[in-house]
C-alpha positions as CSV (number, residue, x, y, z in Angstrom):
1,X,140.4,-19.7,65.2
2,X,138.2,-19.9,62.1
3,X,140.2,-17.2,60.3
4,X,143.5,-18.7,61.3
5,X,142.5,-22.1,59.8
6,X,141.1,-20.4,56.8
7,X,144.4,-18.5,56.3
8,X,146.3,-21.8,56.7
9,X,144.1,-23.4,54.1
10,X,144.7,-20.6,51.7
11,X,148.5,-20.8,52.2
12,X,148.5,-24.6,51.7
13,X,146.4,-24.2,48.5
14,X,148.9,-21.6,47.2
15,X,151.8,-23.9,48.0
16,X,150.0,-26.8,46.4
17,X,149.2,-24.9,43.2
18,X,152.8,-23.6,42.9
19,X,154.0,-27.2,43.3
20,X,151.6,-28.3,40.7
21,X,153.2,-25.9,38.2
22,X,156.7,-27.1,39.3
23,X,155.7,-30.8,39.0
24,X,155.5,-30.4,35.2
25,X,152.4,-32.5,34.7
26,X,153.4,-34.8,37.6
27,X,156.6,-35.8,35.9
28,X,158.7,-34.6,38.8
29,X,158.2,-36.6,41.9
30,X,158.9,-34.2,44.8
31,X,156.7,-31.3,43.6
32,X,154.0,-33.9,42.6
33,X,153.9,-35.4,46.1
34,X,154.0,-31.9,47.7
35,X,151.0,-30.9,45.5
36,X,148.9,-33.8,46.8
37,X,150.0,-33.3,50.4
38,X,149.3,-29.5,50.5
39,X,146.0,-29.8,48.7
40,X,144.9,-32.5,51.2
41,X,146.1,-30.2,54.1
42,X,144.3,-27.2,52.5
43,X,141.0,-29.1,52.3
44,X,141.4,-30.5,55.9
45,X,142.0,-27.0,57.3
46,X,139.0,-25.7,55.3
47,X,136.7,-28.2,57.1
48,X,137.0,-26.4,60.4
49,X,135.7,-23.0,59.5
50,X,132.9,-24.7,57.6
51,X,131.5,-25.9,60.9
52,X,130.4,-22.4,61.9
53,X,130.8,-20.1,58.9
54,X,128.7,-20.0,55.7
55,X,130.2,-22.1,53.0
56,X,129.7,-19.5,50.3
57,X,131.5,-16.9,52.3
58,X,134.4,-19.2,53.1
59,X,134.7,-20.3,49.5
60,X,134.7,-16.7,48.3
61,X,137.5,-15.7,50.6
62,X,139.5,-18.9,50.0
63,X,139.3,-18.8,46.2
64,X,139.6,-15.0,46.0
65,X,142.7,-14.8,48.2
66,X,144.1,-17.9,46.5
67,X,143.8,-16.3,43.1
68,X,145.5,-13.1,44.1
69,X,148.3,-14.9,46.0
70,X,148.9,-17.4,43.2
71,X,149.2,-14.4,40.8
72,X,151.7,-12.8,43.1
73,X,153.8,-15.9,43.6
74,X,153.8,-16.6,39.9
75,X,154.9,-13.1,39.2
76,X,157.6,-12.9,41.9
77,X,159.0,-16.5,41.7
78,X,158.0,-18.1,38.4
79,X,158.7,-15.1,36.2
80,X,155.2,-14.9,34.9
81,X,154.0,-11.5,33.6
82,X,150.8,-9.7,34.8
83,X,149.3,-7.1,32.6
84,X,147.1,-4.2,33.7
85,X,143.8,-6.1,33.2
86,X,145.1,-9.0,35.3
87,X,146.2,-6.6,38.1
88,X,142.9,-4.7,38.0
89,X,141.0,-7.9,38.1
90,X,143.0,-9.1,41.1
91,X,142.4,-5.7,42.8
92,X,138.7,-6.2,42.3
93,X,138.9,-9.6,43.9
94,X,140.7,-8.2,46.9
95,X,138.0,-5.5,47.1
96,X,135.3,-8.1,47.0
97,X,136.9,-10.1,49.8
98,X,137.2,-6.9,51.9
99,X,133.5,-6.1,51.3
100,X,132.5,-9.5,52.4
101,X,134.6,-9.3,55.6
102,X,133.8,-5.8,56.5
103,X,130.1,-5.4,55.6
104,X,128.5,-8.9,55.3
105,X,126.3,-10.0,58.2
106,X,127.0,-13.6,57.0
107,X,130.5,-13.5,58.4
108,X,130.9,-14.3,62.1
109,X,133.1,-11.6,63.6
């Protein structure tokens, strides 16, 4: 259940960040409201895994996955370009998240 809620928190954070871009500095009402709602939901979902998992591990997974997913969403839907250093960096982030999940004894399996 921890990982399901962590994944939901990540998805909500990605939606919120995308809406933040679309809100144009909170000058557009619907994306601005969606930003606040989805960030609140993301943090609420994040509180549940924090009850039993180490905060540093949760935050590393949440922020790392969020960075990569925001990069992909921006590239696919917002027509933002990613150069090779950005792609390489995101690949290293994914590798770091995998190392934490596969090899760290801090993560409850």
